[in-house]
N, CA, C and O atoms as CSV, one atom per row, in Angstrom:
chain,resi,resn,atom,element,x,y,z
A,1,MET,N,N,-116.866,28.458,233.207
A,1,MET,CA,C,-116.102,29.109,232.414
A,1,MET,C,C,-114.753,28.218,232.117
A,1,MET,O,O,-114.380,27.388,232.945
A,2,ALA,N,N,-114.153,28.405,231.076
A,2,ALA,CA,C,-112.910,27.661,230.705
A,2,ALA,C,C,-111.747,28.494,231.337
A,2,ALA,O,O,-111.866,29.714,231.442
A,3,PRO,N,N,-110.764,27.923,231.705
A,3,PRO,CA,C,-109.523,28.706,232.111
A,3,PRO,C,C,-108.712,29.296,231.090
A,3,PRO,O,O,-108.489,28.735,230.017
A,4,VAL,N,N,-108.283,30.386,231.400
A,4,VAL,CA,C,-107.611,31.104,230.434
A,4,VAL,C,C,-106.091,30.929,230.425
A,4,VAL,O,O,-105.456,30.886,231.478
A,5,GLU,N,N,-105.470,30.820,229.119
A,5,GLU,CA,C,-104.100,30.492,229.166
A,5,GLU,C,C,-103.389,31.770,229.183
A,5,GLU,O,O,-103.801,32.741,228.548
A,6,ALA,N,N,-102.177,31.793,230.001
A,6,ALA,CA,C,-101.450,33.167,230.272
A,6,ALA,C,C,-100.765,33.320,228.827
A,6,ALA,O,O,-100.459,34.485,228.572
A,7,THR,N,N,-100.508,32.518,227.979
A,7,THR,CA,C,-99.596,32.641,226.770
A,7,THR,C,C,-100.402,33.290,225.652
A,7,THR,O,O,-99.846,33.533,224.581
A,8,ASN,N,N,-101.740,33.595,225.860
A,8,ASN,CA,C,-102.496,34.177,224.768
A,8,ASN,C,C,-102.317,35.841,224.903
A,8,ASN,O,O,-102.463,36.599,223.945
A,9,PHE,N,N,-101.999,36.246,226.173
A,9,PHE,CA,C,-102.055,37.711,226.418
A,9,PHE,C,C,-100.552,38.247,226.519
A,9,PHE,O,O,-99.699,37.776,227.271
A,10,LEU,N,N,-100.362,39.390,225.565
A,10,LEU,CA,C,-99.193,40.009,225.525
A,10,LEU,C,C,-99.164,41.402,226.072
A,10,LEU,O,O,-100.041,42.129,225.605
A,11,CYS,N,N,-98.451,41.886,226.854
A,11,CYS,CA,C,-98.343,43.294,227.111
A,11,CYS,C,C,-97.744,44.043,226.006
A,11,CYS,O,O,-97.003,43.376,225.283
A,12,PRO,N,N,-97.903,45.347,225.695
A,12,PRO,CA,C,-97.376,46.118,224.642
A,12,PRO,C,C,-95.865,46.048,224.621
A,12,PRO,O,O,-95.302,45.840,223.546
A,13,ASP,N,N,-95.100,46.223,225.851
A,13,ASP,CA,C,-93.697,45.903,225.861
A,13,ASP,C,C,-93.196,44.558,225.332
A,13,ASP,O,O,-92.211,44.526,224.595
A,14,GLU,N,N,-93.874,43.401,225.703
A,14,GLU,CA,C,-93.303,42.280,225.315
A,14,GLU,C,C,-93.638,42.093,223.682
A,14,GLU,O,O,-92.825,41.575,222.916
A,15,LEU,N,N,-94.842,42.549,223.295
A,15,LEU,CA,C,-95.148,42.586,221.921
A,15,LEU,C,C,-94.147,43.317,221.119
A,15,LEU,O,O,-93.900,42.877,219.996
A,16,GLU,N,N,-93.596,44.273,221.501
A,16,GLU,CA,C,-92.530,45.087,220.651
A,16,GLU,C,C,-91.220,44.401,220.789
A,16,GLU,O,O,-90.367,44.493,219.906
A,17,ARG,N,N,-91.024,43.656,221.970
A,17,ARG,CA,C,-89.689,42.968,221.892
A,17,ARG,C,C,-89.707,41.693,221.120
A,17,ARG,O,O,-88.672,41.190,220.683
A,18,ILE,N,N,-91.048,41.105,220.935
A,18,ILE,CA,C,-90.900,39.826,220.113
A,18,ILE,C,C,-91.357,39.976,218.774
A,18,ILE,O,O,-91.450,38.951,218.099
A,19,ARG,N,N,-91.673,41.128,218.247
A,19,ARG,CA,C,-92.248,41.190,216.898
A,19,ARG,C,C,-91.165,41.242,215.755
A,19,ARG,O,O,-91.483,40.960,214.599
A,20,PRO,N,N,-90.063,41.555,216.047
A,20,PRO,CA,C,-88.777,41.187,214.956
A,20,PRO,C,C,-88.513,39.679,214.858
A,20,PRO,O,O,-88.427,39.150,213.750
A,21,GLY,N,N,-88.390,39.007,215.941
A,21,GLY,CA,C,-88.349,37.563,215.812
A,21,GLY,C,C,-89.384,36.840,215.224
A,21,GLY,O,O,-89.096,35.893,214.492
A,22,LEU,N,N,-90.668,37.172,215.453
A,22,LEU,CA,C,-91.810,36.743,214.875
A,22,LEU,C,C,-91.828,36.998,213.228
A,22,LEU,O,O,-92.116,36.132,212.401
A,23,GLU,N,N,-91.501,38.218,212.965
A,23,GLU,CA,C,-91.221,38.671,211.432
A,23,GLU,C,C,-90.311,37.851,210.717
A,23,GLU,O,O,-90.523,37.447,209.573
A,24,HIS,N,N,-89.123,37.563,211.505
A,24,HIS,CA,C,-88.187,36.611,210.882
A,24,HIS,C,C,-88.539,35.189,210.791
A,24,HIS,O,O,-88.094,34.498,209.875
A,25,LEU,N,N,-89.391,34.673,211.787
A,25,LEU,CA,C,-89.671,33.470,211.455
A,25,LEU,C,C,-90.816,33.399,210.341
A,25,LEU,O,O,-90.753,32.431,209.584
A,26,ARG,N,N,-91.696,34.172,210.185
A,26,ARG,CA,C,-92.706,34.246,209.113
A,26,ARG,C,C,-91.978,34.326,207.737
A,26,ARG,O,O,-92.306,33.633,206.773
A,27,GLN,N,N,-91.054,35.148,207.731
A,27,GLN,CA,C,-90.085,35.236,206.534
A,27,GLN,C,C,-89.444,34.033,206.085
A,27,GLN,O,O,-89.532,33.663,204.914
A,28,LEU,N,N,-88.721,33.325,207.072
A,28,LEU,CA,C,-88.268,32.041,206.687
A,28,LEU,C,C,-89.208,31.069,206.317
A,28,LEU,O,O,-88.876,30.308,205.408
A,29,ARG,N,N,-90.409,30.924,206.877
A,29,ARG,CA,C,-91.247,29.891,206.516
A,29,ARG,C,C,-92.076,30.242,205.207
A,29,ARG,O,O,-92.677,29.386,204.558
A,30,ARG,N,N,-92.044,31.615,204.882
A,30,ARG,CA,C,-92.732,31.792,203.463
A,30,ARG,C,C,-91.734,31.537,202.415
A,30,ARG,O,O,-92.067,31.126,201.303
A,31,ARG,N,N,-90.410,31.794,202.777
A,31,ARG,CA,C,-89.337,31.434,201.763
A,31,ARG,C,C,-89.410,29.952,201.572
A,31,ARG,O,O,-89.433,29.534,200.415
A,32,SER,N,N,-89.448,29.098,202.586
A,32,SER,CA,C,-89.297,27.841,202.396
A,32,SER,C,C,-90.587,27.250,201.506
A,32,SER,O,O,-90.442,26.428,200.601
A,33,PHE,N,N,-91.845,27.799,201.908
A,33,PHE,CA,C,-93.101,27.494,201.180
A,33,PHE,C,C,-92.749,27.739,199.591
A,33,PHE,O,O,-92.813,26.850,198.742
A,34,LEU,N,N,-92.388,29.030,199.352
A,34,LEU,CA,C,-92.300,29.274,197.870
A,34,LEU,C,C,-91.283,28.479,197.274
A,34,LEU,O,O,-91.527,28.007,196.164
A,35,ILE,N,N,-90.068,28.222,197.867
A,35,ILE,CA,C,-89.162,27.272,197.225
A,35,ILE,C,C,-89.931,26.077,196.836
A,35,ILE,O,O,-89.927,25.637,195.686
A,36,PHE,N,N,-90.665,25.500,197.924
A,36,PHE,CA,C,-91.281,24.264,197.809
A,36,PHE,C,C,-92.309,24.073,196.614
A,36,PHE,O,O,-92.328,23.136,195.816
A,37,MET,N,N,-93.108,25.103,196.663
A,37,MET,CA,C,-94.142,25.238,195.780
A,37,MET,C,C,-93.648,25.490,194.308
A,37,MET,O,O,-94.334,25.086,193.369
A,38,GLY,N,N,-92.515,26.125,194.111
A,38,GLY,CA,C,-91.987,26.432,192.869
A,38,GLY,C,C,-91.001,25.507,192.346
A,38,GLY,O,O,-90.327,25.808,191.361
A,39,TYR,N,N,-90.875,24.383,192.955
A,39,TYR,CA,C,-89.904,23.405,192.519
A,39,TYR,C,C,-90.168,22.776,191.036
A,39,TYR,O,O,-89.397,22.839,190.079
A,40,VAL,N,N,-91.266,22.244,191.077
A,40,VAL,CA,C,-91.706,21.629,189.711
A,40,VAL,C,C,-91.675,22.634,188.492
A,40,VAL,O,O,-90.970,22.497,187.492
A,41,PRO,N,N,-92.642,23.767,188.767
A,41,PRO,CA,C,-92.671,24.576,187.472
A,41,PRO,C,C,-91.420,25.361,187.274
A,41,PRO,O,O,-91.101,25.684,186.130
A,42,GLY,N,N,-90.688,25.692,188.294
A,42,GLY,CA,C,-89.467,26.338,188.115
A,42,GLY,C,C,-88.467,25.503,187.404
A,42,GLY,O,O,-87.816,25.972,186.471
A,43,VAL,N,N,-88.306,24.144,187.861
A,43,VAL,CA,C,-87.295,23.340,187.269
A,43,VAL,C,C,-87.662,22.926,185.887
A,43,VAL,O,O,-86.816,22.645,185.037
A,44,MET,N,N,-89.067,22.895,185.667
A,44,MET,CA,C,-89.423,22.499,184.213
A,44,MET,C,C,-89.159,23.554,183.344
A,44,MET,O,O,-88.635,23.298,182.259
A,45,LEU,N,N,-89.476,24.856,183.687
A,45,LEU,CA,C,-89.237,26.110,182.778
A,45,LEU,C,C,-87.815,26.205,182.542
A,45,LEU,O,O,-87.383,26.370,181.402
A,46,LEU,N,N,-86.969,26.098,183.672
A,46,LEU,CA,C,-85.462,26.181,183.342
A,46,LEU,C,C,-84.827,25.177,182.511
A,46,LEU,O,O,-83.872,25.385,181.762
A,47,THR,N,N,-85.509,23.916,182.720
A,47,THR,CA,C,-84.935,22.850,181.763
A,47,THR,C,C,-85.351,23.025,180.454
A,47,THR,O,O,-84.554,22.754,179.555
A,48,ILE,N,N,-86.725,23.527,180.125
A,48,ILE,CA,C,-87.018,23.743,178.786
A,48,ILE,C,C,-86.220,24.790,178.179
A,48,ILE,O,O,-85.883,24.629,177.006
A,49,ALA,N,N,-85.870,25.827,178.791
A,49,ALA,CA,C,-85.089,27.018,178.269
A,49,ALA,C,C,-83.576,26.486,178.066
A,49,ALA,O,O,-82.903,26.851,177.102
A,50,SER,N,N,-83.097,25.594,179.050
A,50,SER,CA,C,-81.845,25.084,178.818
A,50,SER,C,C,-81.595,24.193,177.617
A,50,SER,O,O,-80.549,24.207,176.968
A,51,TRP,N,N,-82.786,23.309,177.342
A,51,TRP,CA,C,-82.969,22.490,176.171
A,51,TRP,C,C,-82.791,23.193,174.912
A,51,TRP,O,O,-82.032,22.875,173.996
A,52,LEU,N,N,-83.659,24.285,174.980
A,52,LEU,CA,C,-83.668,25.181,173.693
A,52,LEU,C,C,-82.392,25.850,173.438
A,52,LEU,O,O,-82.100,26.098,172.269
A,53,LEU,N,N,-81.578,26.179,174.404
A,53,LEU,CA,C,-80.319,26.879,174.258
A,53,LEU,C,C,-79.240,26.057,173.938
A,53,LEU,O,O,-78.429,26.416,173.085
A,54,THR,N,N,-79.115,24.766,174.651
A,54,THR,CA,C,-77.958,23.909,174.475
A,54,THR,C,C,-78.330,22.741,173.756
A,54,THR,O,O,-77.491,22.208,173.030
A,55,GLY,N,N,-79.581,22.228,173.870
A,55,GLY,CA,C,-79.833,20.731,173.134
A,55,GLY,C,C,-79.482,19.733,173.899
A,55,GLY,O,O,-79.312,18.618,173.405
A,56,SER,N,N,-79.280,20.018,175.521
A,56,SER,CA,C,-78.700,19.027,176.298
A,56,SER,C,C,-79.727,18.907,177.457
A,56,SER,O,O,-80.423,19.902,177.664
A,57,LEU,N,N,-79.909,17.802,178.245
A,57,LEU,CA,C,-80.769,17.692,179.452
A,57,LEU,C,C,-79.816,17.936,180.646
A,57,LEU,O,O,-80.274,17.622,181.744
A,58,ILE,N,N,-78.547,18.453,180.607
A,58,ILE,CA,C,-77.709,18.621,181.628
A,58,ILE,C,C,-78.523,19.577,182.591
A,58,ILE,O,O,-78.651,19.377,183.799
A,59,GLY,N,N,-79.062,20.659,181.879
A,59,GLY,CA,C,-79.641,21.764,182.687
A,59,GLY,C,C,-80.621,21.196,183.720
A,59,GLY,O,O,-80.752,21.807,184.780
A,60,PHE,N,N,-81.285,20.134,183.507
A,60,PHE,CA,C,-82.279,19.526,184.325
A,60,PHE,C,C,-81.556,19.165,185.655
A,60,PHE,O,O,-81.884,19.646,186.739
A,61,TYR,N,N,-80.659,18.376,185.497
A,61,TYR,CA,C,-79.904,17.922,186.627
A,61,TYR,C,C,-79.300,19.078,187.432
A,61,TYR,O,O,-79.288,19.020,188.662
A,62,VAL,N,N,-78.822,20.077,186.798
A,62,VAL,CA,C,-78.144,21.192,187.382
A,62,VAL,C,C,-79.176,21.988,188.248
A,62,VAL,O,O,-78.947,22.300,189.417
A,63,PHE,N,N,-80.254,22.271,187.623
A,63,PHE,CA,C,-81.318,23.109,188.221
A,63,PHE,C,C,-82.061,22.293,189.341
A,63,PHE,O,O,-82.385,22.810,190.411
A,64,ALA,N,N,-82.279,21.130,189.055
A,64,ALA,CA,C,-83.091,20.219,190.014
A,64,ALA,C,C,-82.012,20.149,191.265
A,64,ALA,O,O,-82.437,20.456,192.379
A,65,ILE,N,N,-80.916,19.835,191.148
A,65,ILE,CA,C,-80.045,19.642,192.370
A,65,ILE,C,C,-79.854,21.061,193.152
A,65,ILE,O,O,-79.775,21.199,194.372
A,66,ALA,N,N,-79.800,22.064,192.175
A,66,ALA,CA,C,-79.598,23.295,192.924
A,66,ALA,C,C,-80.941,23.713,193.718
A,66,ALA,O,O,-80.889,24.129,194.876
A,67,TRP,N,N,-81.948,23.591,193.120
A,67,TRP,CA,C,-83.329,23.941,193.768
A,67,TRP,C,C,-83.472,23.076,194.944
A,67,TRP,O,O,-83.938,23.609,195.951
A,68,LEU,N,N,-83.143,21.790,194.996
A,68,LEU,CA,C,-83.116,20.952,196.142
A,68,LEU,C,C,-82.315,21.337,197.226
A,68,LEU,O,O,-82.731,21.199,198.376
A,69,ILE,N,N,-81.031,21.881,196.940
A,69,ILE,CA,C,-80.241,22.344,197.918
A,69,ILE,C,C,-80.739,23.592,198.388
A,69,ILE,O,O,-80.644,23.803,199.597
A,70,ALA,N,N,-81.232,24.423,197.686
A,70,ALA,CA,C,-81.941,25.732,198.292
A,70,ALA,C,C,-83.157,25.401,199.223
A,70,ALA,O,O,-83.336,26.044,200.258
A,71,GLY,N,N,-83.799,24.615,198.924
A,71,GLY,CA,C,-85.118,23.861,199.751
A,71,GLY,C,C,-84.535,23.523,200.917
A,71,GLY,O,O,-84.802,24.151,201.942
A,72,PHE,N,N,-83.602,22.415,200.909
A,72,PHE,CA,C,-83.125,21.997,202.176
A,72,PHE,C,C,-82.517,23.220,203.121
A,72,PHE,O,O,-82.771,23.365,204.316
A,73,ARG,N,N,-81.773,23.952,202.423
A,73,ARG,CA,C,-81.149,25.135,203.378
A,73,ARG,C,C,-82.428,26.104,203.988
A,73,ARG,O,O,-82.463,26.550,205.135
A,74,ALA,N,N,-83.319,26.287,203.079
A,74,ALA,CA,C,-84.399,27.131,203.661
A,74,ALA,C,C,-85.176,26.270,204.677
A,74,ALA,O,O,-85.584,26.802,205.710
A,75,SER,N,N,-85.360,25.199,204.476
A,75,SER,CA,C,-86.146,24.483,205.556
A,75,SER,C,C,-85.270,24.262,206.766
A,75,SER,O,O,-85.851,24.350,207.848
A,76,ALA,N,N,-84.097,24.015,206.779
A,76,ALA,CA,C,-83.252,23.812,207.831
A,76,ALA,C,C,-83.235,25.156,208.652
A,76,ALA,O,O,-83.370,25.165,209.876
A,77,ALA,N,N,-83.060,26.301,207.887
A,77,ALA,CA,C,-83.034,27.724,208.423
A,77,ALA,C,C,-84.284,27.990,209.231
A,77,ALA,O,O,-84.206,28.553,210.324
A,78,SER,N,N,-85.407,27.607,208.728
A,78,SER,CA,C,-86.764,27.956,209.371
A,78,SER,C,C,-86.965,26.975,210.554
A,78,SER,O,O,-87.712,27.331,211.465
A,79,ASN,N,N,-86.365,25.787,210.607
A,79,ASN,CA,C,-86.501,24.929,211.717
A,79,ASN,C,C,-85.532,25.174,212.842
A,79,ASN,O,O,-85.606,24.583,213.919
A,80,LYS,N,N,-84.639,26.050,212.550
A,80,LYS,CA,C,-83.631,26.167,213.711
A,80,LYS,C,C,-83.896,27.708,214.379
A,80,LYS,O,O,-83.020,28.231,215.067
A,81,VAL,N,N,-85.239,28.405,214.097
A,81,VAL,CA,C,-85.534,29.636,214.635
A,81,VAL,C,C,-85.752,29.456,216.178
A,81,VAL,O,O,-86.389,28.522,216.665
A,82,ILE,N,N,-85.169,30.426,216.863
A,82,ILE,CA,C,-85.343,30.525,218.391
A,82,ILE,C,C,-86.548,31.430,218.569
A,82,ILE,O,O,-86.680,32.478,217.938
A,83,CYS,N,N,-87.516,30.926,219.558
A,83,CYS,CA,C,-88.677,31.558,220.026
A,83,CYS,C,C,-88.228,33.019,220.470
A,83,CYS,O,O,-87.242,33.081,221.204
A,84,PRO,N,N,-88.853,34.188,220.098
A,84,PRO,CA,C,-88.522,35.366,220.651
A,84,PRO,C,C,-88.903,35.520,222.007
A,84,PRO,O,O,-88.371,36.392,222.695
A,85,ARG,N,N,-89.846,34.694,222.500
A,85,ARG,CA,C,-90.348,34.844,223.926
A,85,ARG,C,C,-89.589,34.089,224.842
A,85,ARG,O,O,-89.183,34.668,225.849
A,86,CYS,N,N,-89.293,32.756,224.651
A,86,CYS,CA,C,-88.610,31.884,225.585
A,86,CYS,C,C,-87.212,31.656,225.307
A,86,CYS,O,O,-86.477,31.282,226.221
A,87,GLY,N,N,-86.749,31.848,224.091
A,87,GLY,CA,C,-85.388,31.633,223.887
A,87,GLY,C,C,-84.999,30.244,223.426
A,87,GLY,O,O,-83.840,29.952,223.131
A,88,LYS,N,N,-85.957,29.450,223.378
A,88,LYS,CA,C,-85.774,27.922,222.933
A,88,LYS,C,C,-86.135,27.710,221.450
A,88,LYS,O,O,-86.702,28.567,220.773
A,89,PRO,N,N,-85.741,26.436,220.980
A,89,PRO,CA,C,-86.229,26.354,219.615
A,89,PRO,C,C,-87.710,26.306,219.501
A,89,PRO,O,O,-88.400,25.652,220.283
A,90,PHE,N,N,-88.194,27.008,218.513
A,90,PHE,CA,C,-89.669,27.378,218.006
A,90,PHE,C,C,-90.325,25.977,217.794
A,90,PHE,O,O,-91.338,25.636,218.405
A,91,HIS,N,N,-89.705,25.218,216.921
A,91,HIS,CA,C,-90.142,24.031,216.354
A,91,HIS,C,C,-89.984,22.499,217.249
A,91,HIS,O,O,-90.588,21.456,217.000
A,92,SER,N,N,-89.101,22.714,218.216
A,92,SER,CA,C,-88.854,21.621,219.107
A,92,SER,C,C,-88.879,21.772,220.358
A,92,SER,O,O,-88.559,22.853,220.853
A,93,SER,N,N,-89.253,20.743,221.090
A,93,SER,CA,C,-89.179,20.749,222.463
A,93,SER,C,C,-88.200,19.701,223.020
A,93,SER,O,O,-87.469,19.191,222.171
A,94,ASP,N,N,-88.065,19.325,224.167
A,94,ASP,CA,C,-87.144,18.296,224.651
A,94,ASP,C,C,-87.340,16.906,224.056
A,94,ASP,O,O,-86.418,16.097,223.963
A,95,SER,N,N,-88.625,16.664,223.646
A,95,SER,CA,C,-89.114,15.222,223.192
A,95,SER,C,C,-89.871,15.279,221.884
A,95,SER,O,O,-90.430,14.273,221.447
A,96,TRP,N,N,-89.903,16.616,221.157
A,96,TRP,CA,C,-90.800,16.391,220.080
A,96,TRP,C,C,-90.224,17.489,219.141
A,96,TRP,O,O,-89.548,18.420,219.580
A,97,HIS,N,N,-90.517,17.337,217.872
A,97,HIS,CA,C,-90.119,18.208,216.743
A,97,HIS,C,C,-91.256,18.260,215.756
A,97,HIS,O,O,-91.730,17.197,215.355
A,98,ASN,N,N,-91.760,19.488,215.305
A,98,ASN,CA,C,-92.983,19.671,214.509
A,98,ASN,C,C,-92.573,20.818,213.692
A,98,ASN,O,O,-92.549,21.920,214.241
A,99,SER,N,N,-92.206,20.700,212.305
A,99,SER,CA,C,-91.852,21.720,211.534
A,99,SER,C,C,-93.066,22.556,211.022
A,99,SER,O,O,-92.901,23.626,210.436
A,100,PHE,N,N,-94.287,22.021,211.268
A,100,PHE,CA,C,-95.534,22.769,210.694
A,100,PHE,C,C,-96.374,23.440,212.009
A,100,PHE,O,O,-97.504,23.918,211.911
A,101,THR,N,N,-95.739,23.385,213.009
A,101,THR,CA,C,-96.437,23.972,214.129
A,101,THR,C,C,-96.661,25.454,214.147
A,101,THR,O,O,-95.805,26.178,213.639
A,102,ARG,N,N,-97.768,25.983,214.704
A,102,ARG,CA,C,-98.184,27.427,214.627
A,102,ARG,C,C,-97.731,28.019,215.825
A,102,ARG,O,O,-97.653,29.241,215.944
A,103,ARG,N,N,-97.376,27.092,216.873
A,103,ARG,CA,C,-97.148,27.778,218.167
A,103,ARG,C,C,-95.921,27.068,218.721
A,103,ARG,O,O,-95.715,25.864,218.575
A,104,CYS,N,N,-95.129,27.905,219.365
A,104,CYS,CA,C,-93.981,27.412,220.026
A,104,CYS,C,C,-94.258,26.254,220.853
A,104,CYS,O,O,-95.173,26.294,221.674
A,105,LEU,N,N,-93.446,25.096,220.678
A,105,LEU,CA,C,-93.644,23.837,221.407
A,105,LEU,C,C,-93.114,24.049,222.781
A,105,LEU,O,O,-93.154,23.050,223.500
A,106,ASN,N,N,-92.636,25.110,223.285
A,106,ASN,CA,C,-92.101,25.395,224.658
A,106,ASN,C,C,-93.035,26.310,225.477
A,106,ASN,O,O,-93.489,26.015,226.583
A,107,CYS,N,N,-93.266,27.441,224.815
A,107,CYS,CA,C,-94.014,28.289,225.682
A,107,CYS,C,C,-95.450,28.728,224.967
A,107,CYS,O,O,-96.133,29.622,225.468
A,108,GLY,N,N,-95.784,28.154,223.971
A,108,GLY,CA,C,-97.106,28.291,223.225
A,108,GLY,C,C,-97.333,29.564,222.573
A,108,GLY,O,O,-98.481,29.876,222.257
A,109,LEU,N,N,-96.332,30.347,222.337
A,109,LEU,CA,C,-96.434,31.703,221.515
A,109,LEU,C,C,-96.892,31.424,220.161
A,109,LEU,O,O,-96.291,30.537,219.554
A,110,HIS,N,N,-97.879,32.044,219.567
A,110,HIS,CA,C,-98.351,31.800,218.276
A,110,HIS,C,C,-97.627,32.558,217.356
A,110,HIS,O,O,-97.244,33.686,217.665
A,111,TRP,N,N,-97.375,32.038,216.179
A,111,TRP,CA,C,-96.474,32.571,215.399
A,111,TRP,C,C,-97.002,33.890,214.613
A,111,TRP,O,O,-96.246,34.537,213.889
A,112,LYS,N,N,-98.252,34.207,214.801
A,112,LYS,CA,C,-98.850,35.546,214.422
A,112,LYS,C,C,-99.476,36.287,215.809
A,112,LYS,O,O,-100.494,36.979,215.776
A,113,ALA,N,N,-98.828,36.069,216.818
A,113,ALA,CA,C,-99.235,36.760,218.024
A,113,ALA,C,C,-99.165,38.193,217.965
A,113,ALA,O,O,-99.950,38.918,218.576
A,114,ASP,N,N,-98.234,38.606,217.237
A,114,ASP,CA,C,-98.275,40.211,217.053
A,114,ASP,C,C,-99.352,40.729,216.202
A,114,ASP,O,O,-99.611,41.931,216.149
A,115,ARG,N,N,-99.999,39.807,215.515
A,115,ARG,CA,C,-101.082,40.281,214.609
A,115,ARG,C,C,-102.437,39.992,215.041
A,115,ARG,O,O,-103.399,40.030,214.274
A,116,GLY,N,N,-102.513,39.671,216.403
A,116,GLY,CA,C,-103.822,39.420,217.143
A,116,GLY,C,C,-104.210,37.901,217.341
A,116,GLY,O,O,-105.171,37.609,218.053
A,117,ALA,N,N,-103.513,37.011,216.755
A,117,ALA,CA,C,-103.771,35.680,216.865
A,117,ALA,C,C,-103.552,35.275,218.347
A,117,ALA,O,O,-102.636,35.694,219.056
A,118,ALA,N,N,-104.563,34.366,218.732
A,118,ALA,CA,C,-104.553,33.956,220.107
A,118,ALA,C,C,-103.738,32.682,220.237
A,118,ALA,O,O,-103.595,32.150,221.338
């Protein structure tokens, strides 16, 4: 039989304590993903609208730069999240950083632990 990791089990009190932090983490990751996926179609549509209204391509530069800044800020915010269980950065340990991890790199808490993920 394989050994069981202690990080997979959450008591109800701990679950209620960490739920708001995990919701915040998921919200920030969702926002980053939507900004990333909406960049090309969003900038394209706003550029076409700007071209039709003003006859200039300056709108492209304004919208592209603004969208990039929003993307960088959203990504930075989601990468600075503190793990609700251990209080350390969720996406980094002492020697490693992974923006796409689903588990805290310090304590192993899954980002959907309050929804039954192991």
